[in-house]
ROSE-4610 file (N, C-alpha, C; in Angstrom, 1 decimal, always signed):
// ROSE-4610
residu = [M/M/M/K/K/K/N/N/N/E/E/E/A/A/A/T/T/T/G/G/G/L/L/L/K/K/K/R/R/R/I/I/I/V/V/V/S/S/S/A/A/A/F/F/F/G/G/G/F/F/F/S/S/S/M/M/M/Q/Q/Q/G/G/G/L/L/L/K/K/K/A/A/A/C/C/C/Y/Y/Y/R/R/R/S/S/S/E/E/E/A/A/A/A/A/A/F/F/F/R/R/R/Q/Q/Q/E/E/E/V/V/V/W/W/W/L/L/L/S/S/S/V/V/V/V/V/V/L/L/L/I/I/I/P/P/P/L/L/L/A/A/A/F/F/F/F/F/F/L/L/L/A/A/A/E/E/E/S/S/S/A/A/A/V/V/V/D/D/D/R/R/R/V/V/V/L/L/L/L/L/L/I/I/I/M/M/M/P/P/P/V/V/V/F/F/F/L/L/L/V/V/V/L/L/L/I/I/I/V/V/V/E/E/E/I/I/I/L/L/L/N/N/N/S/S/S/A/A/A/I/I/I/E/E/E/S/S/S/V/V/V/V/V/V/D/D/D/R/R/R/I/I/I/G/G/G/D/D/D/E/E/E/Y/Y/Y/H/H/H/V/V/V/L/L/L/S/S/S/G/G/G/V/V/V/A/A/A/K/K/K/D/D/D/M/M/M/G/G/G/S/S/S/A/A/A/A/A/A/V/V/V/W/W/W/L/L/L/S/S/S/L/L/L/M/M/M/L/L/L/L/L/L/I/I/I/A/A/A/I/I/I/W/W/W/L/L/L/I/I/I/I/I/I/L/L/L/I/I/I]
num = [1/1/1/2/2/2/3/3/3/4/4/4/5/5/5/6/6/6/7/7/7/8/8/8/9/9/9/10/10/10/11/11/11/12/12/12/13/13/13/14/14/14/15/15/15/16/16/16/17/17/17/18/18/18/19/19/19/20/20/20/21/21/21/22/22/22/23/23/23/24/24/24/25/25/25/26/26/26/27/27/27/28/28/28/29/29/29/30/30/30/31/31/31/32/32/32/33/33/33/34/34/34/35/35/35/36/36/36/37/37/37/38/38/38/39/39/39/40/40/40/41/41/41/42/42/42/43/43/43/44/44/44/45/45/45/46/46/46/47/47/47/48/48/48/49/49/49/50/50/50/51/51/51/52/52/52/53/53/53/54/54/54/55/55/55/56/56/56/57/57/57/58/58/58/59/59/59/60/60/60/61/61/61/62/62/62/63/63/63/64/64/64/65/65/65/66/66/66/67/67/67/68/68/68/69/69/69/70/70/70/71/71/71/72/72/72/73/73/73/74/74/74/75/75/75/76/76/76/77/77/77/78/78/78/79/79/79/80/80/80/81/81/81/82/82/82/83/83/83/84/84/84/85/85/85/86/86/86/87/87/87/88/88/88/89/89/89/90/90/90/91/91/91/92/92/92/93/93/93/94/94/94/95/95/95/96/96/96/97/97/97/98/98/98/99/99/99/100/100/100/101/101/101/102/102/102/103/103/103/104/104/104/105/105/105/106/106/106/107/107/107/108/108/108/109/109/109/110/110/110/111/111/111/112/112/112/113/113/113/114/114/114/115/115/115/116/116/116/117/117/117/118/118/118]
x = [-32.0/-30.4/-30.0/-28.9/-28.5/-27.7/-27.9/-27.3/-26.0/-25.1/-23.6/-23.1/-22.2/-21.6/-20.5/-20.1/-19.2/-18.5/-17.4/-16.4/-15.7/-15.4/-14.8/-15.5/-16.8/-17.5/-17.1/-17.0/-16.7/-15.1/-14.4/-13.1/-12.8/-13.7/-13.7/-14.2/-15.5/-15.9/-14.8/-14.3/-13.2/-11.9/-11.7/-10.5/-11.0/-12.5/-12.9/-13.0/-13.3/-13.4/-12.0/-11.0/-9.7/-9.2/-9.5/-9.0/-9.6/-11.0/-11.6/-10.9/-10.4/-9.8/-8.5/-7.8/-6.2/-6.7/-7.6/-8.0/-8.4/-9.2/-9.6/-8.5/-7.6/-6.5/-5.5/-5.2/-4.3/-4.8/-6.3/-6.9/-7.0/-7.1/-7.4/-6.2/-5.3/-4.1/-2.9/-2.2/-0.9/+0.1/+0.0/+1.2/+1.4/+0.0/+0.1/+0.5/+0.4/+0.8/+2.3/+2.7/+4.1/+4.9/+4.3/+4.8/+4.8/+3.6/+3.5/+4.8/+4.9/+6.0/+7.3/+7.6/+8.9/+9.1/+7.9/+8.0/+8.5/+7.9/+8.2/+9.7/+10.2/+11.7/+12.4/+12.0/+12.8/+12.7/+11.4/+11.4/+12.5/+12.4/+13.4/+14.9/+15.1/+16.2/+16.9/+15.9/+16.3/+16.6/+16.3/+16.7/+18.1/+18.3/+19.6/+20.8/+20.4/+21.4/+21.7/+20.8/+20.7/+21.6/+22.3/+23.2/+22.7/+21.4/+20.9/+19.4/+18.7/+17.3/+16.7/+17.4/+16.8/+16.9/+18.2/+18.2/+17.2/+16.9/+15.8/+14.5/+14.2/+12.8/+13.0/+14.1/+14.2/+14.2/+14.7/+14.5/+13.1/+12.4/+11.1/+10.0/+10.1/+8.9/+8.5/+9.6/+9.3/+8.5/+9.0/+8.2/+6.7/+6.4/+4.9/+4.2/+5.1/+4.6/+4.1/+5.2/+4.7/+3.4/+3.4/+2.1/+0.6/+0.8/-0.3/-0.6/+0.6/+0.3/-0.2/+0.1/-0.6/-1.9/-2.4/-3.6/-4.5/-4.0/-4.8/-4.8/-3.7/-3.9/-4.9/-5.0/-6.0/-7.4/-7.5/-8.8/-9.3/-8.4/-8.7/-9.2/-8.4/-8.7/-10.0/-10.5/-11.5/-12.7/-12.6/-13.4/-13.8/-12.7/-12.8/-13.3/-13.1/-13.8/-15.2/-15.7/-17.1/-17.8/-17.2/-18.1/-18.4/-17.7/-18.0/-17.0/-16.9/-16.2/-15.5/-16.4/-16.2/-14.8/-14.0/-12.9/-13.2/-12.5/-12.6/-11.2/-11.0/-9.4/-9.2/-10.1/-9.9/-9.7/-10.4/-10.3/-8.8/-8.3/-7.1/-5.9/-6.2/-5.4/-5.3/-6.4/-6.5/-5.7/-5.9/-5.1/-3.7/-3.3/-1.7/-1.2/-1.9/-1.5/-1.3/-2.1/-2.3/-0.8/-0.7/+0.5/+1.7/+1.8/+3.0/+3.3/+2.1/+2.5/+3.2/+2.5/+3.3/+4.9/+4.9/+6.6/+7.1/+6.8/+7.4/+7.8/+6.9/+7.2/+8.0/+8.2/+9.2/+10.5/+10.6/+11.9/+12.4/+11.6/+12.0/+12.5/+12.0/+12.1/+13.7/+14.0/+15.1/+16.3/+16.0/+16.9/+17.2/+16.3/+16.6/+17.5/+17.1/+17.9/+19.4/+19.6/+21.0/+21.6/+20.8/+21.7/+22.2/+21.4/+21.6/+22.5/+22.3/+23.4/+24.6/+24.7/+26.2/+26.7]
y = [+4.2/+4.4/+5.4/+5.0/+6.0/+7.3/+8.3/+9.8/+9.6/+9.5/+9.6/+10.9/+11.4/+12.6/+12.5/+13.6/+13.6/+14.8/+14.9/+16.0/+16.1/+17.4/+18.0/+17.5/+17.2/+16.6/+15.3/+14.6/+12.9/+12.8/+13.8/+14.0/+14.1/+15.0/+15.5/+14.2/+13.6/+12.5/+11.3/+11.0/+10.0/+10.2/+11.5/+12.0/+11.7/+11.9/+11.9/+10.4/+9.6/+8.1/+7.2/+7.8/+7.5/+8.0/+9.1/+9.5/+8.5/+8.3/+7.6/+5.9/+5.5/+4.3/+4.4/+5.4/+5.5/+5.6/+6.3/+6.5/+5.2/+4.5/+3.1/+2.0/+2.1/+1.1/+1.6/+2.9/+3.2/+2.8/+3.2/+2.6/+1.4/+0.4/-1.0/-1.8/-1.4/-2.3/-1.9/-2.6/-2.4/-2.2/-3.2/-3.4/-2.1/-1.5/-0.4/+0.9/+0.9/+2.0/+1.9/+0.7/+0.5/+0.9/+0.5/+0.9/+2.4/+3.1/+4.6/+5.2/+4.8/+5.3/+5.2/+3.8/+3.6/+4.5/+4.8/+5.7/+7.0/+7.6/+8.7/+8.9/+7.9/+7.8/+7.6/+6.7/+6.4/+7.4/+8.2/+9.2/+10.4/+11.0/+11.9/+11.4/+10.2/+9.5/+9.3/+9.1/+9.1/+10.4/+11.6/+12.8/+13.0/+12.6/+12.7/+11.8/+10.6/+9.5/+9.6/+9.8/+9.5/+10.6/+10.3/+11.2/+12.0/+11.2/+12.0/+11.7/+12.5/+12.6/+11.4/+10.6/+9.2/+8.4/+8.4/+7.5/+7.9/+9.0/+9.6/+8.8/+9.0/+8.2/+6.8/+6.2/+4.6/+4.3/+5.0/+4.8/+5.0/+6.1/+6.6/+5.5/+5.2/+4.2/+3.0/+2.2/+0.9/+1.1/+2.4/+2.7/+2.7/+3.7/+3.7/+2.3/+1.8/+0.4/-0.5/-0.5/-1.5/-0.8/+0.5/+1.0/+0.5/+0.6/+0.3/-1.1/-2.0/-3.3/-3.7/-3.1/-3.4/-2.9/-1.9/-1.3/-2.5/-3.1/-4.1/-5.2/-5.7/-7.1/-6.7/-5.5/-5.3/-5.5/-4.9/-4.8/-6.4/-7.1/-8.5/-9.1/-8.9/-9.5/-9.2/-7.8/-7.3/-8.0/-8.2/-8.8/-10.4/-11.0/-12.2/-12.5/-11.7/-11.6/-11.2/-10.5/-9.9/-11.2/-12.1/-13.2/-14.2/-14.4/-15.3/-15.5/-16.1/-16.3/-17.9/-18.8/-20.2/-20.4/-21.4/-21.5/-22.2/-21.7/-22.1/-21.9/-23.1/-23.2/-22.0/-21.5/-20.5/-19.3/-19.0/-17.8/-17.7/-18.9/-18.9/-18.5/-19.2/-19.0/-17.5/-17.0/-15.5/-14.7/-14.8/-14.0/-14.3/-15.5/-15.7/-15.3/-15.2/-14.5/-13.1/-12.4/-11.0/-10.6/-11.7/-11.5/-11.8/-12.7/-13.0/-11.6/-11.0/-9.8/-8.8/-8.5/-7.6/-7.9/-9.2/-9.7/-9.4/-9.7/-9.4/-7.8/-7.2/-5.5/-5.1/-5.6/-5.4/-5.9/-6.9/-7.6/-6.7/-6.2/-5.5/-4.2/-3.5/-2.3/-2.4/-3.5/-3.7/-4.1/-4.7/-5.0/-3.7/-2.9/-1.4/-0.7/-0.7/+0.2/-0.2/-1.4/-2.0/-1.9/-2.0/-1.8/-0.6/+0.4/+1.8/+2.4/+2.0/+2.6/+1.8/+0.6/-0.1/+0.1]
z = [-13.7/-13.7/-12.8/-12.0/-11.0/-11.5/-10.9/-11.3/-10.6/-11.2/-10.9/-11.1/-10.2/-10.5/-11.7/-12.5/-13.5/-13.3/-14.1/-14.0/-12.6/-12.3/-11.0/-9.8/-9.8/-8.8/-8.5/-9.7/-9.7/-9.0/-9.5/-9.0/-7.5/-7.1/-5.5/-4.9/-5.2/-4.5/-4.5/-5.7/-5.7/-4.6/-4.8/-3.6/-2.1/-1.8/-0.6/-0.2/-1.2/-0.7/-0.6/-1.4/-1.3/+0.2/+0.7/+2.0/+2.9/+2.8/+3.8/+3.8/+2.6/+2.6/+3.3/+3.2/+3.6/+5.4/+5.8/+7.4/+7.9/+7.0/+7.5/+7.6/+6.7/+6.6/+7.8/+8.0/+9.1/+10.5/+10.5/+12.0/+12.2/+11.2/+11.5/+11.2/+10.5/+10.1/+10.8/+11.7/+12.5/+11.2/+10.5/+9.3/+8.5/+8.1/+7.4/+8.1/+9.5/+10.3/+10.3/+10.5/+10.5/+9.2/+8.1/+6.8/+6.7/+7.0/+6.9/+7.5/+8.7/+9.6/+9.0/+8.6/+7.8/+6.5/+5.9/+4.6/+5.1/+6.5/+7.0/+7.2/+7.5/+7.7/+6.3/+5.5/+4.4/+3.4/+3.0/+2.0/+2.1/+3.4/+3.4/+3.4/+3.9/+3.9/+2.3/+1.5/+0.1/-0.4/+0.0/-0.7/+0.0/+1.2/+1.7/+1.2/+1.1/+0.6/-1.0/-1.8/-3.0/-4.0/-4.8/-5.4/-6.7/-7.2/-8.4/-8.3/-9.1/-9.1/-9.4/-10.4/-10.7/-9.5/-8.8/-7.7/-6.5/-6.5/-5.5/-5.9/-7.1/-7.5/-7.4/-7.7/-7.6/-6.0/-5.3/-3.8/-3.3/-3.8/-3.2/-3.8/-5.1/-5.6/-5.1/-4.6/-3.8/-2.4/-1.8/-0.5/-0.9/-2.1/-2.2/-2.7/-3.4/-3.7/-2.6/-1.4/-0.5/+0.2/+0.3/+0.8/+0.1/-1.4/-2.1/-2.1/-1.9/-2.0/-0.6/+0.4/+1.9/+1.9/+1.2/+1.1/+0.4/-0.8/-1.5/-0.8/+0.0/+0.9/+2.1/+2.5/+3.5/+3.0/+1.7/+1.1/+0.8/+0.4/+0.0/+1.6/+2.6/+3.9/+4.4/+4.0/+4.5/+3.8/+2.4/+1.8/+2.0/+2.3/+2.6/+4.1/+5.0/+6.3/+6.2/+5.3/+5.3/+4.8/+3.9/+3.4/+4.5/+5.7/+6.6/+7.6/+8.6/+9.6/+9.6/+8.7/+8.6/+7.7/+8.1/+7.1/+6.0/+4.8/+3.6/+2.9/+2.4/+1.8/+0.8/+0.1/-0.8/-0.3/+0.9/+1.7/+2.4/+2.9/+3.2/+2.2/+1.1/-0.3/-0.6/-0.6/-1.0/-0.1/+1.1/+2.3/+2.3/+2.0/+2.1/+0.7/-0.5/-1.8/-1.4/-0.9/-0.4/+0.5/+1.3/+2.3/+1.5/+0.6/-0.3/-1.1/-1.7/-2.5/-1.8/-0.5/+0.6/+0.8/+1.1/+1.4/+0.2/-1.1/-2.3/-2.4/-2.3/-2.3/-1.4/-0.3/+0.8/+0.5/-0.1/-0.8/-1.8/-2.7/-3.9/-3.1/-2.3/-1.4/-0.7/-0.3/+0.3/-0.8/-1.7/-2.8/-3.6/-3.9/-4.6/-3.7/-2.5/-1.6/-1.4/-1.3/-1.1/-2.4/-3.6/-5.0/-5.1/-5.0/-5.2/-4.1/-2.9/-1.6/-1.7/-2.2/-2.0/-3.2]
């Protein structure tokens, strides 16, 4: 049986793996980089434009959701690409579904920002 870290050591290890994942996604995915820079603009803008703390939270949450969904989409694409280069209909479907999830999260972001700010 594998000797796994527990307690604080496990939390520190998990944090390190998470940072590696963020760095890898930022380096390899142009869409993620664009969304990170969009979040650098939108999050401070939410503090400036929102009239209440609830509005700020509602504006900021979908920004993080887009980043989260993009990371998951990138992970799906990496796993599919790892399996092989040959075309398979299920690989295409998996990648298309990940892309659709990103698109839906972006549409949610736009809708929430429009509803709150208009």
